[in-house]
C-alpha distance (Angstrom), angle and dihedral (degrees) to the residues before:
residue distance angle dihedral
M1 . . .
T2 3.81 . .
S3 3.78 124.5 .
G4 3.81 98.6 -144.7
P5 3.85 129.8 115.5
N6 3.68 130.0 -51.4
L7 3.75 108.9 -112.2
V8 3.90 113.1 -143.3
V9 3.69 107.9 -165.7
F10 3.81 114.3 -158.3
R11 3.82 119.1 -149.6
R12 3.73 117.6 152.6
D13 3.83 94.2 -20.1
L14 3.77 95.9 89.5
R15 3.73 96.4 167.5
V16 3.72 140.7 87.2
S17 3.80 98.8 -143.6
D18 3.70 122.1 74.5
N19 3.71 90.5 9.0
A20 3.80 106.7 141.3
A21 3.91 96.2 -168.9
L22 3.89 91.0 51.8
H23 3.85 93.5 42.7
A24 3.74 91.0 51.1
A25 3.79 94.1 47.4
V26 3.78 92.2 49.8
A27 3.80 91.9 47.3
E28 3.89 89.4 61.5
E29 3.75 121.4 77.3
G30 3.83 115.8 -101.8
P31 3.84 139.5 45.6
V32 3.81 123.5 -42.7
L33 3.79 123.1 -144.2
P34 3.82 112.7 -158.8
V35 3.83 111.2 -153.5
Y36 3.82 140.1 -177.1
V37 3.76 120.6 -167.5
L38 3.86 118.7 -166.2
D39 3.77 112.4 -151.2
D40 3.74 108.5 -176.3
R41 3.84 102.1 146.4
P42 3.71 111.9 159.1
E43 3.83 92.4 -121.0
R44 3.87 89.7 56.8
P45 3.86 110.4 107.0
W46 3.73 116.3 -116.0
R47 3.78 101.6 -0.2
P48 3.84 114.6 -166.9
G49 3.77 114.6 -78.4
R50 3.77 128.7 -125.4
A51 3.75 95.3 -87.9
S52 3.83 93.5 46.2
R53 3.76 91.5 49.4
W54 3.79 89.3 54.9
W55 3.76 92.1 50.7
L56 3.82 91.2 44.7
H57 3.83 90.3 55.0
H58 3.64 93.0 54.7
S59 3.72 95.2 40.0
L60 3.77 93.1 55.3
D61 3.69 89.7 49.8
A62 3.81 91.1 54.9
L63 3.84 90.6 45.5
S64 3.84 91.4 50.1
D65 3.91 89.3 53.6
S66 3.91 91.3 49.4
L67 3.73 91.4 51.9
K68 3.81 92.6 47.1
E69 3.73 90.2 53.7
R70 3.80 87.7 59.0
G71 3.82 96.2 44.8
A72 3.81 104.5 -93.9
S73 3.72 137.4 99.3
L74 3.78 129.2 -137.7
L75 3.83 112.9 -120.5
L76 3.72 114.4 -147.3
R77 3.83 123.4 -154.7
H78 3.78 134.1 169.8
G79 3.81 128.8 -147.3
P80 3.81 145.2 60.5
W81 3.86 102.1 -10.3
A82 3.87 104.6 -135.5
E83 3.83 91.6 38.7
T84 3.69 96.0 46.1
V85 3.75 94.5 47.1
A86 3.85 92.9 47.1
D87 3.77 90.8 48.9
L88 3.81 91.9 50.6
A89 3.84 91.0 48.1
I90 3.88 89.9 54.3
E91 3.85 91.1 43.3
T92 3.77 91.9 55.3
G93 3.74 98.9 37.7
A94 3.80 90.2 -117.9
K95 3.88 118.0 -167.8
A96 3.77 90.1 -158.2
V97 3.73 146.6 3.8
L98 3.80 117.8 -144.2
W99 3.76 124.3 -172.0
S100 3.84 142.2 152.6
R101 3.73 124.2 -103.2
L102 3.78 123.5 -115.2
Y103 3.82 123.4 -165.5
E104 3.75 107.8 -133.0
P105 3.80 130.4 107.7
A106 3.87 93.5 -111.0
T107 3.76 95.5 46.3
E108 3.84 93.6 47.8
A109 3.73 90.2 54.8
E110 3.77 91.9 45.6
D111 3.80 89.7 52.1
A112 3.77 90.1 52.9
E113 3.83 92.4 48.0
L114 3.81 92.4 47.3
T115 3.80 93.4 49.4
G116 3.77 90.7 51.8
R117 3.78 93.5 48.9
L118 3.74 91.9 49.2
Q119 3.85 95.6 46.3
A120 3.76 86.9 52.3
A121 3.76 91.2 55.6
G122 3.80 93.4 43.4
I123 3.69 95.3 -110.7
R124 3.77 124.1 137.1
A125 3.73 118.1 -114.6
R126 3.80 118.7 -155.9
R127 3.76 122.6 -176.9
F128 3.77 121.7 -169.4
S129 3.76 135.6 -168.4
G130 3.75 126.5 -134.3
Y131 3.88 107.7 118.9
L132 3.84 90.5 90.8
L133 3.87 137.7 31.0
H134 3.79 89.5 -123.4
E135 3.73 134.9 31.4
P136 3.81 102.9 -122.1
E137 3.76 94.3 -124.6
T138 3.84 91.0 61.1
V139 3.79 96.4 65.1
R140 3.72 113.2 65.9
T141 3.66 139.6 143.7
R142 3.85 121.0 -103.2
S143 3.70 88.3 -94.2
G144 3.80 92.3 53.3
T145 3.70 97.9 -108.6
Y146 3.84 132.4 123.7
F147 3.87 116.4 -90.9
Q148 3.79 116.4 -111.1
V149 3.76 96.0 -174.9
F150 3.76 121.9 66.9
T151 3.76 108.1 -143.8
P152 3.82 95.1 55.1
F153 3.81 88.6 42.9
W154 3.82 93.6 54.2
R155 3.81 91.6 45.1
A156 3.78 91.4 53.6
A157 3.76 91.5 42.6
N158 3.88 92.7 52.7
E159 3.85 88.8 48.1
A160 3.84 90.2 55.0
L161 3.73 95.8 41.6
H162 3.83 115.7 120.6
L163 3.75 111.0 157.9
T164 3.68 126.3 -175.2
R165 3.73 121.0 -148.7
P166 3.84 117.4 -80.3
L167 3.72 115.0 -93.0
P168 3.94 117.6 -112.0
A169 3.69 123.0 -118.7
P170 3.80 114.0 -97.3
E171 3.77 114.8 -102.5
R172 3.81 93.5 -147.2
I173 3.80 135.1 13.4
Q174 3.71 118.9 -158.8
A175 3.81 106.2 -130.7
L176 3.70 129.8 -144.8
A177 3.86 107.7 -99.5
A178 3.80 94.9 -137.7
A179 3.78 109.2 23.6
P180 3.80 118.6 -167.2
P181 3.79 119.8 -109.2
G182 3.73 118.0 -81.8
L183 3.74 140.6 178.7
A184 3.89 128.7 -86.7
L185 3.84 113.5 -115.4
E186 3.70 89.0 -113.7
D187 3.87 89.8 59.2
L188 3.76 91.0 67.4
R189 3.84 88.1 64.0
L190 3.82 94.6 -144.6
H191 3.78 98.2 136.7
P192 3.88 112.6 75.9
G193 3.74 92.3 -151.8
R194 3.76 117.8 -131.2
S195 3.66 115.5 -11.1
D196 3.82 139.6 144.7
W197 3.78 92.0 -96.6
S198 3.81 105.3 34.8
D199 3.77 89.8 55.9
G200 3.74 87.6 59.4
L201 3.74 93.1 50.7
A202 3.82 90.5 52.5
E203 3.87 90.6 52.5
S204 3.71 91.8 48.9
W205 3.80 106.3 41.0
Q206 3.87 141.7 36.0
P207 3.90 104.9 -161.5
G208 3.90 118.3 -152.9
E209 3.71 144.0 84.5
A210 3.85 93.9 -85.7
A211 3.76 92.3 51.8
A212 3.81 90.5 48.9
Q213 3.75 92.1 55.4
E214 3.75 92.0 46.8
Q215 3.81 90.5 51.1
L216 3.70 91.3 51.0
Q217 3.77 94.1 50.3
D218 3.84 91.1 48.1
F219 3.81 89.2 52.0
L220 3.84 92.6 47.6
A221 3.74 92.3 49.5
D222 3.85 97.7 43.3
G223 3.77 117.0 14.3
V224 3.78 117.9 24.2
D225 3.79 97.5 78.3
R226 3.80 90.9 55.0
Y227 3.85 96.3 37.3
H228 3.78 95.3 108.6
V229 3.79 89.8 57.4
T230 3.87 103.2 35.0
R231 3.79 102.2 35.3
D232 3.82 92.5 88.9
R233 3.83 95.1 50.2
P234 3.87 108.3 87.7
E235 3.76 95.3 -168.5
L236 3.86 91.8 60.6
P237 3.80 127.1 71.2
G238 3.75 89.4 -116.7
T239 3.76 102.4 133.6
S240 3.86 130.4 73.0
R241 3.79 96.9 -120.8
L242 3.88 86.2 -151.0
S243 3.81 94.9 122.8
P244 3.87 97.8 100.7
Y245 3.83 90.5 43.0
L246 3.86 88.4 52.6
H247 3.66 93.6 46.4
F248 3.76 94.3 53.0
G249 3.71 92.6 40.7
E250 3.78 93.3 -119.7
I251 3.80 83.0 136.3
S252 3.85 125.3 22.7
P253 3.82 124.7 -130.6
R254 3.87 87.4 -124.2
Q255 3.79 89.6 59.2
I256 3.79 91.2 51.6
W257 3.64 95.5 43.7
H258 3.84 92.4 52.0
A259 3.83 93.4 43.8
V260 3.86 89.7 54.2
R261 3.88 95.2 42.8
G262 3.74 89.7 43.3
R263 3.69 94.4 65.3
R264 3.81 122.6 100.5
Q265 3.81 92.0 -128.9
S266 3.77 123.4 64.8
G267 3.84 128.9 169.4
A268 3.80 143.6 118.0
G269 3.89 93.9 -40.3
P270 3.78 97.3 56.3
E271 3.80 92.2 40.3
A272 3.81 92.4 50.0
F273 3.86 88.6 50.4
L274 3.75 95.4 49.9
R275 3.75 88.9 50.1
E276 3.79 88.7 61.8
L277 3.78 87.6 56.8
G278 3.79 83.8 53.4
W279 3.78 91.2 57.1
R280 3.75 88.9 53.3
E281 3.84 87.6 52.1
F282 3.86 91.8 47.9
S283 3.76 91.0 50.0
H284 3.89 92.2 56.7
H285 3.81 88.6 43.5
L286 3.72 89.6 57.0
L287 3.82 94.4 47.1
M288 3.71 90.0 53.2
A289 3.74 90.9 51.2
F290 3.84 94.4 44.0
P291 3.83 110.9 27.3
D292 3.77 90.2 -174.6
L293 3.79 94.6 57.8
P294 3.98 92.0 112.2
D295 3.87 90.4 55.8
R296 3.77 109.3 30.4
P297 3.79 135.0 40.3
L298 3.73 113.9 -103.8
R299 3.71 90.5 -138.8
R300 3.76 96.2 62.2
E301 3.87 97.3 -156.1
F302 3.87 85.4 71.4
A303 3.82 86.7 71.6
A304 3.70 87.2 81.3
F305 3.81 97.3 45.5
P306 3.78 112.4 136.1
W307 3.75 98.9 -118.4
A308 3.86 118.4 -177.2
E309 3.80 126.6 -120.7
D310 3.73 109.8 -138.5
E311 3.75 115.7 141.4
E312 3.77 92.7 176.0
A313 3.74 89.9 59.3
Y314 3.87 91.0 46.1
R315 3.86 92.1 51.1
A316 3.84 89.5 50.3
W317 3.77 89.8 50.3
T318 3.82 94.6 48.4
G319 3.78 90.5 45.5
G320 3.71 96.7 49.2
R321 3.83 93.2 -116.8
T322 3.88 103.4 120.8
G323 3.72 95.7 114.6
F324 3.78 93.0 -117.9
P325 3.76 106.1 111.5
I326 3.82 101.3 -150.8
V327 3.79 89.2 48.2
D328 3.77 95.2 47.7
A329 3.78 92.3 46.5
G330 3.59 92.4 55.9
M331 3.81 96.0 47.6
R332 3.84 89.7 49.3
Q333 3.75 90.2 49.8
L334 3.73 89.2 53.9
R335 3.81 94.5 48.3
Q336 3.75 92.0 49.0
T337 3.88 103.3 39.4
G338 3.80 106.0 18.0
W339 3.71 90.4 -121.0
M340 3.78 141.1 81.7
H341 3.81 135.0 -161.3
N342 3.85 109.3 -101.2
R343 3.78 95.8 -123.7
V344 3.80 90.7 52.5
R345 3.81 90.5 47.5
M346 3.78 87.9 62.3
I347 3.80 92.1 46.8
V348 3.82 94.9 51.0
A349 3.74 92.8 41.8
S350 3.80 91.3 51.1
F351 3.79 88.8 48.4
L352 3.81 93.0 52.6
V353 3.78 97.3 47.9
K354 3.88 101.7 33.0
D355 3.86 106.9 25.8
L356 3.79 95.5 36.4
L357 3.75 96.2 25.9
L358 3.75 91.4 -137.9
P359 3.86 122.7 153.6
W360 3.88 114.5 -89.0
S361 3.69 87.2 -134.2
K362 3.93 90.1 68.4
G363 3.76 89.7 55.1
E364 3.87 91.5 43.9
A365 3.90 88.7 53.7
W366 3.86 91.6 48.0
F367 3.74 93.2 51.2
W368 3.86 91.5 43.6
D369 3.81 88.7 58.2
S370 3.84 98.9 37.9
L371 3.89 104.7 38.6
V372 3.81 123.1 88.8
D373 3.85 85.5 -157.2
A374 3.84 95.1 46.4
D375 3.83 105.4 153.3
L376 3.77 122.3 179.9
A377 3.69 95.9 -139.5
N378 3.76 98.3 38.7
N379 3.89 93.0 44.5
A380 3.77 95.9 48.8
A381 3.83 96.8 42.0
S382 3.84 92.4 46.3
W383 3.75 96.1 48.6
Q384 3.68 91.5 47.6
W385 3.77 90.3 50.1
V386 3.75 92.6 55.0
A387 3.78 92.6 43.5
G388 3.91 89.1 53.0
C389 3.90 90.9 -125.3
G390 3.82 100.7 100.5
A391 3.87 139.6 68.9
D392 3.81 115.7 -54.5
A393 3.74 85.3 -3.7
A394 3.75 126.6 -177.0
P395 3.81 107.4 -103.7
Y396 3.84 111.3 -93.1
F397 3.80 87.9 -128.3
R398 3.79 90.3 62.0
V399 3.91 99.1 93.7
F400 3.67 116.9 178.0
N401 3.80 115.5 -131.2
P402 3.75 103.5 -138.3
V403 3.84 94.1 -153.8
L404 3.77 94.8 48.7
Q405 3.85 90.7 43.4
G406 3.84 88.3 52.6
E407 3.74 95.5 48.2
K408 3.84 90.2 47.0
F409 3.73 101.3 46.6
D410 3.94 100.7 26.4
P411 3.79 97.3 33.5
R412 3.88 93.4 162.3
G413 3.72 94.7 39.8
R414 3.75 94.7 -122.8
Y415 3.73 95.3 135.9
V416 3.72 93.8 49.0
R417 3.78 91.6 48.0
Q418 3.82 92.7 51.1
W419 3.90 91.9 56.5
L420 3.70 101.3 28.2
P421 3.78 104.2 46.4
E422 3.82 90.4 169.4
L423 3.85 86.9 72.3
A424 3.78 95.4 41.4
K425 3.84 96.1 111.4
L426 3.79 96.3 49.1
P427 3.85 113.2 112.6
D428 3.73 117.5 -110.2
L429 3.92 91.0 -106.2
H430 3.81 90.8 65.2
I431 3.83 105.8 27.3
H432 3.81 93.5 100.4
R433 3.74 97.8 37.6
P434 3.85 105.7 32.1
W435 3.92 92.0 160.5
N436 3.82 86.7 70.4
A437 3.79 94.4 51.4
P438 3.85 114.7 109.6
S439 3.86 113.3 -106.5
M440 3.84 90.6 -112.3
I441 3.81 91.6 56.5
L442 3.86 91.1 46.7
A443 3.79 91.5 49.1
E444 3.81 92.7 50.4
A445 3.77 90.1 49.8
G446 3.85 90.9 48.3
V447 3.81 90.2 -118.4
A448 3.89 116.3 148.8
L449 3.76 106.3 -178.7
G450 3.74 110.8 -139.3
R451 3.88 90.7 23.2
T452 3.78 113.9 47.2
Y453 3.80 93.4 16.6
P454 3.79 126.4 16.7
R455 3.71 126.1 -117.1
P456 3.91 114.4 -116.2
I457 3.84 109.8 -72.5
V458 3.78 91.0 -144.6
D459 3.80 138.9 22.5
H460 3.73 103.8 -112.1
G461 3.84 95.1 -146.8
A462 3.84 92.5 51.6
A463 3.71 90.5 43.4
R464 3.79 92.8 53.2
R465 3.81 91.7 49.3
R466 3.79 89.1 50.5
A467 3.85 92.5 51.6
L468 3.78 91.7 48.5
N469 3.76 91.2 51.1
A470 3.74 90.9 52.4
Y471 3.71 91.6 50.2
E472 3.72 90.6 51.6
E473 3.81 88.4 50.9
I474 3.74 93.6 61.5
R475 3.79 92.1 38.9
S476 3.75 89.7 57.6
R477 3.75 91.3 46.5
G478 3.74 90.2 54.8
A479 3.75 92.0 48.8
A480 3.81 90.2 51.2
């Protein structure tokens, strides 16, 4: 056994507090070498999208600063993950490699490969949990299978939950005296430079562990108690906006759980919020049970669904030019900020798969590239839920009416006006259905349908009937 450093390999645990791998490495005698390896080979499935790469750049920068404050430097490398980590361990004479587990098909395979390489070299391999509240293997049905319905899953998960207190950040980290060469952050080519969309991300977000903690405290002080009431109103600051910080591990679910449970007040708001953490857990649970969830419908009969092919409609959807204001506002918010309110995510997803009859996988891919909180498990499970082809899915015959959804959840039109300034002067009565506004009202608001704002690209009633007919078609095939 060697007596070299402990390598702590950061993945999506980009924080120094409540980091079990870092805590264990510091607790041992000897130097610690913090490492991040970017593996973005073209053949690697589901490589981070553009918005995720932007966030990762800034998150690594913040992590590097946190480590420097404690006496260590973050070493950056680029290459196949397991091979690069193992080679670095051998290069430095490491006595152990410590890392946090992720719950995706590719990362599970990488963990097994790395463990094998390290064992062959006589180096200890230590994998830790922390990305989820529960290890997926610990929450099963009475028959020992994975849950496919959320409510019983969450009930069983809560019954099995025994969380210890979050770990503190280390005060000091003993650095390796002569660290091997690494890359500069810019060498990873994560940041796109100045662009029309990355500037919007910078105006909307501050990645990093410190920002995550600040966001949590703001939400606890002014948001969580009303969460069950305000979370569906996109014009209000009613959600936590913690999802990208959770995805990149700048804050742990255990830290959030203890912070919410540790408050004197409890009630419907905190419980509704923690239930959203439960959906995140459930999504990863599903991905472990069904590794092809991002690529294939869980309900296999949907593989034969008669999806349409309409690139023009798809471009209108991605560009926020469908003619349905609540849909277009959501897609413009996504394009400008890398994020979209959750209620609006459901509306725009339903519009794509049911009004336009376009495959859920196309929406999944667009969100993957555009969202700063793009998460493989959440993205796949949520798109399949809306499409009606996943676990515990919304029935396919539940087709959101984008006009009624807008009028219900954005009744004053403030969200639409924020993201569609071309409609800002329309009165509340017409903001969600401008095509019904009298010509004089349109003229006074400076709206020229078909020029300054598009007419609806589909008739919702006809589109709904088409979607239901398609659903009946695959149902009848299954019955046959």
